[in-house]
matplotlib code that plots the C-alpha trace (Angstrom):
import matplotlib.pyplot as plt

x = [74.4, 73.4, 76.4, 75.6, 77.8, 78.5, 80.1, 82.5, 83.3, 83.9, 86.3, 88.2, 88.4, 89.8, 92.3, 93.5, 93.9, 95.9, 98.1, 98.8, 99.9, 103.4, 104.5, 103.2, 104.9, 108.1, 108.8, 112.4, 111.4, 108.7, 111.3, 113.5, 110.6, 109.8, 113.4, 113.5, 110.2, 111.5, 114.4, 112.2, 111.6, 108.1, 107.4, 108.2, 105.9, 103.1, 103.4, 103.4, 100.4, 98.5, 99.3, 98.0, 94.8, 94.2, 94.8, 92.4, 89.7, 90.1, 89.8, 86.8, 85.1, 85.8, 84.6, 81.4, 80.3]
y = [100.6, 102.1, 102.9, 104.2, 106.4, 103.4, 101.6, 104.6, 104.7, 101.0, 101.3, 104.1, 102.1, 99.1, 101.4, 102.7, 99.2, 98.0, 101.1, 100.6, 96.9, 97.6, 100.2, 98.0, 94.9, 96.3, 100.0, 99.9, 98.6, 101.2, 103.9, 102.6, 102.5, 106.1, 107.2, 105.5, 107.1, 110.5, 110.0, 109.1, 111.5, 113.1, 111.3, 107.9, 108.6, 109.7, 106.6, 104.4, 106.2, 105.9, 102.1, 101.7, 103.7, 101.7, 98.4, 99.5, 100.4, 97.1, 95.2, 97.2, 96.6, 92.8, 92.6, 94.7, 93.0]
z = [86.4, 89.8, 92.1, 95.5, 97.7, 99.9, 96.9, 96.4, 100.1, 100.1, 97.2, 98.9, 102.1, 100.2, 98.5, 101.9, 103.3, 100.3, 100.3, 104.0, 103.7, 102.2, 104.7, 107.6, 106.4, 105.0, 106.0, 104.8, 101.4, 101.2, 101.9, 99.1, 96.6, 97.4, 97.0, 93.6, 92.6, 93.6, 91.2, 88.2, 85.4, 85.2, 81.9, 83.5, 86.4, 84.1, 82.0, 85.1, 86.4, 83.1, 83.0, 86.5, 85.8, 82.6, 84.4, 87.1, 84.6, 82.8, 86.0, 87.1, 83.8, 84.0, 87.6, 87.1, 83.8]

ax = plt.figure().add_subplot(projection="3d")
ax.plot(x, y, z, "-o")
ax.set_aspect("equal")
plt.show()
């Protein structure tokens, strides 16, 4: 597998676009989500982060294979 820097930069660009959609479309909802996240325990945030990373890796594996 030969990944170029342009692939990494394209992935970061897509990430930024996707992360910007929710605040652009629904700023009040985004504010509520962040307030709820700030009240979560560290363990809950870590588990959610791990699940998101695992799902991203599985999706990447499926797409790239």
